[in-house]
C-alpha positions, -999 to +999 in steps of 0.1 A: -321-249-467-287-265-470-272-243-443-301-253-420-294-289-427-257-285-419-265-266-387-286-295-374-259-321-380-238-313-348-269-316-327-279-348-344-245-363-337-247-354-300-282-368-295-274-399-316-244-406-293-267-402-263-292-427-279-264-451-286-251-449-250-285-460-235-292-486-262-258-501-256-264-502-219-299-517-225-283-546-245-252-550-224-272-554-193-288-585-208-259-602-225-224-615-217-211-609-252-200-572-255-176-579-284-202-598-304-225-569-298-198-545-312-193-568-342-230-568-350-230-530-348-200-528-372-215-553-397-248-534-398-229-501-405-210-519-433-242-532-448-257-498-448-226-483-464-230-509-492-267-501-497-259-464-499-232-471-525-256-493-546-283-465-543-258-440-557-257-420-524-221-427-518-191-437-538-170-463-519-137-481-529-152-516-529-119-531-542-098-528-511-063-514-516-037-536-498-014-506-492-043-486-477-052-515-454-015-517-443-014-480-437-046-481-415-034-509-392-027-485-363-060-468-368-080-500-370-062-516-341-068-486-318-104-484-330-111-521-321-094-519-287-110-485-278-145-495-288-142-529-270-130-513-238-159-487-240-184-515-243-168-534-213-169-501-194-206-496-200-213-533-191-197-530-157-207-494-146-240-475-145-249-453-175-249-423-153-214-432-141-200-438-176-190-402-181-170-403-148-153-437-157-142-422-190-134-388-175-097-390-181-100-387-219-090-350-219-059-352-196-046-383-215-051-365-248-031-335-237-004-358-223-003-379-255+001-348-277+029-336-255+049-368-255+042-379-291+038-346-309+059-324-287+030-300-284+036-280-252+003-272-234-003-238-218-006-235-180-043-228-184-047-260-203-029-279-176-052-262-150-083-274-169-069-309-171-063-308-133-099-298-127-111-328-148-087-351-130-101-339-096-136-346-109-126-381-118-111-389-084-141-374-066-164-398-085-142-429-081-128-425-046-148-399-026-183-407-036-189-434-010-208-455-034-195-489-045-182-489-081-169-517-102-131-517-102-132-536-135-155-510-151-134-481-139-102-499-151-117-504-186-128-468-186-093-455-179-078-479-205-105-468-230-096-431-223-059-438-230-067-456-262-090-428-273-062-403-267-038-423-288-065-427-314-068-389-319-030-387-327-032-412-356-062-395-373-043-371-395-019-397-407-048-421-414-065-394-434-034-390-455-035-427-463-070-424-478-060-391-496-080-370-471-114-386-476-132-390-442-159-410-459-134-436-472-117-436-438-150-444-421-157-472-446-123-488-442-124-484-404-158-501-400-150-529-425-115-537-413-126-534-376-153-560-382-128-583-399-103-580-370-130-583-343-145-616-356-116-638-346-108-617-316-141-625-299-133-662-304-099-658-288-112-641-257-137-668-251-170-652-261-181-680-285-200-701-259-218-669-249-227-662-285-240-698-290-261-694-258-275-661-270-284-674-304-297-709-295-301-709-257-333-704-237-347-669-230-334-656-196-356-625-194-388-625-173-421-635-189-437-606-206-404-589-214-386-588-247-365-619-251-327-617-247-321-624-284-348-599-295-332-573-272-298-580-288-311-578-324-332-546-318-303-529-300-278-539-327-300-526-355-307-493-338-271-486-327-256-499-359-279-476-379-271-446-357-234-453-361-237-453-399-258-420-398-232-404-375-205-412-399-224-393-426-235-364-404-200-359-391-188-351-426-210-319-425-210-308-390-176-294-379-174-265-403-206-249-390-201-257-353-186-231-330-167-240-298-195-225-278-220-248-295-198-278-286-196-266-250-233-262-245-243-294-263-217-315-244-229-301-211-265-308-219-256-343-231-237-351-199-266-339-177-291-358-198-271-390-195-273-389-158-310-380-157-319-407-182-298-432-162-320-425-132-352-427-152-346-458-174-324-480-152-334-468-117-298-457-111-289-436-080-270-404-086-256-395-052-243-360-043-208-372-048-215-386-083-233-354-093-204-333-080-180-355-099-199-351-132-203-313-126-165-309-120-156-329-151-181-308-172-167-276-157-131-286-165-141-297-201-160-264-208-131-244-194-107-264-217-128-257-247-130-220-240-092-218-235-086-236-268-110-212-285-093-181-270-058-195-278-068-203-314-081-167-319-049-152-306-024-175-321-005-163-352-021-176-384+012-185-401+024-206-372+015-243-376+003-259-344-013-291-333-049-287-322-064-316-302-097-331-311-125-314-292-134-333-260-169-343-270-157-358-302-131-378-284-157-396-264-168-416-294-141-435-313-157-435-347-177-404-357-161-376-337-126-383-347-134-385-383-152-352-384-123-334-368-097-349-390-118-342-421-123-306-411-086-301-406-079-315-440-105-294-457-093-263-439-057-268-450-068-276-485-090-244-488-061-224-474-038-237-501-065-230-528-069-195-516-032-188-518-031-203-553 
């Protein structure tokens, strides 16, 4: 029974991310306050963490350690910037185009690991990155459909931040003594604290006041703007909390093949749902772009799997976060870092 529950976690994480994507788009299409929406999601996750702690389901460090908070400054800063840019990307581009706008995550991650960690990629890895890059340029420049330059810019910046975020995961886990649960708690709480004054500084306060106290701008018979915001925040905040818990269990039982299949299915589903829910148009060029990016991503995952099987076990090496986990700044990164820590710990125990 426990094994079956663990096996369902990776699929829950993938489908929860898909749900979050469209709930986010649903809300962001009706509001001009993407940072306030992100703050609401983080606060809901924090409240659910506290309820779980009071119910005895989790044990959290409620008394914040100042040294831990200082050690997590890079992690929290990148998390806030990355999630903010992701929300801005989704606000300005179609849901079906979101995967294209964020398509440079993989090449940026490989480049970041090379320049910051001196991890030299193989020629096959570079070839897979080249395929993904071609898919990105096909979707942005050769599709023939007008796309938001602002949205694509935020997508590229978000991809860069996500790549840098993956590099600081291991060091951040060391700060919290290897506990992915504590890292998730600190990250959500500190990100909310940092984001609150940030949305004031960027000028969202008038939009927040208009959302909370202004007239309803939606058509008669539709859910009001405020109700849409509250409903979307509750759903996505709850899913974010559940993904933090599910990610603690998933990576150990998930093979690279499972990641490849589920990522491909999620990418195709995102495009189809964008057409159905938001009447978006997926042109031949956009479909080709998504297909090329998925092909390059699947090839990369297969190459990493083959290289990990043939690499000497005694030789330490840097292994980038799987691509599908990079696409979300919160859950996926935690699960990979936690899995790496558990693997190294179990190896040391076995030797002892």
